[in-house]
C-alpha positions in Angstrom: 21.6 10.7 36.2 24.9 12.8 35.5 24.9 16.4 35.6 26.0 16.4 31.6 23.8 13.8 30.7 21.1 15.7 31.7 21.5 17.8 29.2 22.0 15.4 26.4 18.3 14.7 27.1 16.4 12.8 24.2 12.7 13.9 23.3 11.2 10.9 21.5 8.6 12.8 19.0 6.3 10.9 15.9 5.2 13.3 13.4 2.5 13.3 10.9 3.4 15.6 9.1 0.2 16.2 6.6 -0.6 18.9 3.8 -3.4 20.2 6.0 -3.0 19.0 9.9 0.6 18.0 11.6 -0.1 15.6 14.6 2.7 15.2 17.3 2.9 12.4 20.2 4.6 12.7 22.5 5.0 9.8 25.4 1.9 8.1 23.5 -0.2 11.1 23.6 -1.6 13.4 21.3 0.1 16.5 22.2 0.2 19.1 19.0 -3.1 18.6 16.5 -3.1 22.1 14.4 -3.5 22.8 11.3 -0.5 23.2 8.7 -0.4 27.0 8.3 2.8 29.1 8.8 2.5 33.1 9.3 6.1 34.8 8.4 6.8 38.7 7.7 6.8 38.6 4.2 10.3 40.7 3.9 12.3 39.0 6.1 10.5 35.6 6.8 10.7 35.9 10.4 8.0 33.5 12.5 5.1 35.1 13.3 2.5 32.2 13.7 1.8 28.5 13.4 -0.4 26.4 13.4 -4.9 27.4 14.6 -3.4 30.8 14.7 -1.6 31.1 11.9 -4.8 29.8 10.3 -7.3 32.3 11.3 -4.5 34.9 9.7 -5.2 32.9 6.6 -6.7 34.8 3.5 -7.3 37.8 6.2 -3.7 38.9 6.8 -2.2 42.9 6.9 -0.1 43.2 3.8 3.4 42.5 5.9 2.5 39.2 6.9 2.1 36.1 4.7 0.2 32.7 5.5 1.4 29.9 4.0 0.8 26.4 3.5 4.3 24.7 3.3 3.0 21.4 2.1 1.0 20.6 -1.2 0.0 17.7 -2.6 1.9 16.1 0.2 5.0 17.1 0.1 7.2 19.9 0.9 6.3 23.0 -1.3 8.6 25.2 0.6 11.4 24.0 2.4 12.1 27.3 4.6 8.4 27.6 5.6 8.2 23.9 6.3 11.6 24.0 8.7 10.0 27.2 10.3 6.5 25.1 11.2 8.5 22.1 12.2 10.2 24.0 14.6 6.9 26.3 16.0 4.7 23.1 16.6 8.2 21.1 18.5 7.6 23.9 20.7 4.7 23.6 21.5 5.2 19.9 22.5 7.1 21.1 25.3 6.7 25.0 25.5 8.2 25.5 29.4 11.8 23.4 28.9 13.0 26.6 27.7 16.7 27.0 29.0 18.0 24.2 27.2 17.6 22.2 24.3 17.0 18.1 24.2 17.9 16.1 21.4 15.3 15.0 19.0 15.0 11.4 18.2 11.6 11.9 15.3 9.8 9.6 13.1 7.8 11.2 10.5 5.5 10.6 7.9 5.5 10.4 3.6 3.3 9.8 1.2 4.1 6.3 -0.5 5.1 7.6 -3.7 7.7 10.3 -2.4 11.0 10.4 -4.3 13.7 10.3 -3.6 14.8 14.2 -3.4 10.9 14.9 -1.8 11.9 12.4 1.0 15.0 14.2 1.2 13.3 17.6 1.7 11.7 16.1 4.6 14.7 15.0 6.4 16.2 18.2 6.1 13.7 20.1 6.8 13.0 18.0 10.1 17.1 18.3 11.0 17.0 21.7 10.2 14.0 22.0 13.1 16.2 20.1 15.7 16.0 16.4 14.3 19.2 14.2 15.5 17.9 11.0 14.5 15.1 11.1 11.8 13.1 7.9 10.9 10.3 8.2 7.4 7.9 5.4 7.6 5.3 5.4 4.4 1.8 6.7 5.5 0.1 3.8 4.5 2.0 1.7 7.2 1.6 4.1 9.4 -2.7 4.4 9.0 -2.2 0.5 8.8 -0.2 0.2 12.3 -2.9 2.9 14.1 -5.9 0.9 12.7 -4.6 -2.3 14.7 -3.3 -4.0 11.7 -0.6 -6.9 12.2 1.6 -5.4 9.5 4.1 -8.4 9.9 1.6 -10.8 9.1 1.7 -13.0 6.6 -1.9 -11.8 5.5 -2.4 -9.2 2.7 -4.1 -5.7 3.6 -5.3 -2.6 2.1 -5.5 0.6 2.9 -7.1 3.7 1.2 -5.7 6.8 2.9 -7.0 9.9 1.9 -5.3 13.1 3.1 -5.6 16.6 2.4 -2.8 16.2 -0.5 -2.6 13.0 -1.5 -4.6 9.6 -1.3 -2.1 7.2 -0.7 -3.7 3.5 -1.5 -1.0 0.0 -0.7 -1.5 -3.3 -0.1 0.6 -4.4 2.9 1.5 -8.3 3.8 5.1 -9.3 6.3 5.8 -5.9 6.9 6.1 -4.6 3.3 3.8 -2.3 0.3 3.1 -5.3 -1.5 1.5 -2.9 -4.4 0.6 0.9 -4.0 -0.5 3.8 -5.9 -0.2 7.3 -4.0 -2.5 9.9 -6.8 -2.1 13.6 -5.8 -6.0 13.6 -5.5 -7.9 14.4 -2.5 -9.2 16.1 0.4 -7.6 19.9 -1.5 -9.0 19.0 -4.5 -12.6 18.3 -3.3 -12.0 22.2 -1.4 -11.1 23.4 -5.1 -13.9 21.6 -6.7 -16.9 23.3 -4.3 -14.9 26.7 -5.1 -14.9 26.7 -9.0 -18.7 25.2 -8.5 -19.7 28.0 -6.2 -18.2 30.6 -8.8 -19.7 28.9 -11.8 -23.2 27.7 -10.7 -23.6 30.4 -8.2 -21.7 33.5 -8.9 -20.6 33.9 -5.5 -16.3 34.1 -5.0 -15.4 32.4 -1.6 -12.0 31.4 0.3 -10.8 28.1 1.0 -11.7 28.2 4.4 -15.7 28.6 3.6 -15.2 25.6 0.5 -13.6 23.3 3.6 -16.9 24.2 5.7 -18.9 23.5 3.0 -17.1 19.9 2.5 -16.9 19.1 5.9 -21.2 20.2 6.9 -22.4 18.8 3.7 -19.9 17.1 1.5 -21.5 13.5 0.4 -19.6 11.0 -2.4 -23.5 9.6 -3.0 -26.9 12.1 -4.3 -29.1 9.8 -1.9 -28.7 9.3 1.8 -30.4 7.4 4.3 -29.4 10.0 6.6 -29.2 14.0 5.0 -27.6 16.2 6.1 -29.7 20.1 7.1 -28.5 22.4 3.5 -25.1 24.7 4.6 -25.9 28.5 4.3 -22.9 30.5 2.4 -22.4 34.2 2.2 -20.0 35.9 -0.1 -20.1 38.3 -2.6 -21.8 38.3 -5.7 -19.0 38.3 -8.6 -20.8 40.9 -10.9 -21.6 43.1 -8.3 -19.6 42.8 -5.0 -23.6 42.6 -3.5 -23.6 39.9 -0.5 -25.2 36.8 -1.3 -26.8 33.9 1.0 -27.5 30.7 -0.6 -28.3 27.3 0.6 -25.5 24.7 -0.7 -27.2 20.8 -0.4 -25.5 17.9 -0.4 -26.7 16.8 -3.8 -24.4 19.3 -4.9 -21.6 19.1 -3.4 -21.9 15.4 -4.0 -22.3 16.3 -8.2 -19.8 18.9 -8.2 -16.6 16.5 -6.3 -17.9 13.5 -8.5 -14.7 13.4 -11.3 -12.1 13.8 -8.5 -14.3 10.9 -6.5 -13.9 8.9 -9.8 -10.0 9.3 -9.9 -9.9 8.1 -6.4 -12.0 5.2 -7.1 -9.9 4.3 -10.7 -6.9 4.5 -8.4 -8.2 1.9 -5.9 -9.3 -0.8 -8.6 -5.4 0.2 -10.3 -4.4 -0.9 -6.7 -5.9 -3.9 -6.7 -5.4 -5.2 -10.5 -1.8 -5.2 -9.1 -2.1 -7.3 -6.2 -1.5 -11.1 -6.2 -4.2 -13.3 -6.2 -3.5 -15.0 -3.1 -3.4 -11.9 -1.2 -6.7 -10.0 -3.2 -8.2 -13.0 -1.6 -7.8 -12.1 1.5 -8.8 -8.4 0.6 -11.8 -10.1 -0.2 -12.2 -11.7 3.0 -10.8 -8.6 5.6 -11.8 -6.1 3.6 -10.6 -2.7 2.3 -10.0 0.1 5.7 -10.4 3.8 4.7 -8.0 6.4 6.7 -8.1 9.9 6.5 -10.2 13.2 6.9 -11.0 11.6 3.7 -12.6 8.8 5.2 -14.9 10.7 6.7 -17.2 12.0 3.4 -20.6 10.6 3.6 -21.4 7.6 1.9 -18.1 7.2 0.6 -17.5 3.4 1.7 -20.8 2.7 0.7 -20.0 3.9 -3.1 -16.8 2.2 -2.8 -18.3 -1.0 -1.5 -21.1 -0.5 -4.1 -18.6 0.1 -7.2 -15.8 -2.0 -6.1 -17.7 -5.5 -4.5 -15.3 -5.7 -1.7 -16.4 -3.8 2.1 -15.1 -1.1 3.1 -14.6 0.0 6.4 -14.2 3.4 7.7 -11.2 3.6 10.6 -12.4 4.2 14.0 -9.9 7.5 14.4 -9.8 8.3 10.8 -8.1 11.3 11.2 -5.6 10.2 14.3 -5.2 6.7 12.1 -1.5 8.2 10.5 -0.8 9.4 13.6 -0.8 6.8 16.0 0.4 4.3 13.7 3.7 7.0 13.8 3.7 6.5 17.4 4.0 3.0 17.8 7.1 2.8 15.2 8.4 5.1 17.1 7.6 3.1 20.4 9.2 0.0 17.8 12.3 2.0 16.1 14.9 -1.2 16.7 12.1 -3.9 15.7 10.5 -2.7 12.8 13.0 -2.5 9.6 10.6 -1.2 7.4 11.6 2.5 8.8 13.6 4.5 6.1 16.4 6.5 7.7 
């Protein structure tokens, strides 16, 4: 390797740019797995922190610092903050290599319902963060590859990827998305439902992080579980008196308060099935439907969907990282995969 070619070294990374978490894969390993949050100076927009450090500041910051989640509903809502976040997370990949900047080749996943403007926003943010060669892949396709499905086979497979900002539903066959539905109802909406329920039912104010913890600890899609979790104790101020309250929250309560959002996801799955050609529909009945994303971890969701729709739902082996792993595989096969977006 010559002297100048050393300085034009290309670093290849795969990015799962999620509303809740951003995951970066480099050399077939997950090297960054951080919340999609960035902290900036209010006046200057100067970078302060990113990822877990920024999340810990969220809703707790001093007046001169603001914390931003740059992605909403699976797409970029704040372009400058998204660029700062991507730049900060890319630096985490190899923090010691500071005396020269490698050329970056990136594969980034995007929601299947993204508009041209939204796709352009992701590309621009990635290029401004240092990306020289930027490719994109739709999230359901990446999830299918990450689960281990042969997406190029002449056989239908359905993926339901429930992320933080959007739920992506797609039927995949022969390396393409045959039918898809992307709805802006996902993990963030379940968190908001819990916040609203606690305010209305228990007269207590809770933040986004507390609602997220309730969802993780006692979240359920069913009111009856074979192995129910213990009640989760919530501390917060009374809305009227501001005095501290301690409230036990059960999984049945959470199941009731997120019912509307879960029903919308059910309806979207049925809508995608209606658009599926008969031959591929037969494959889905035989193969089952795969659940990926953080929402797949919601207790009882697979059973509820199986009972409602009549097709077996399987939870991916590692639902949180399925999309990221698939994006990593796409990075290694850029020349073979003709469904990547340039």
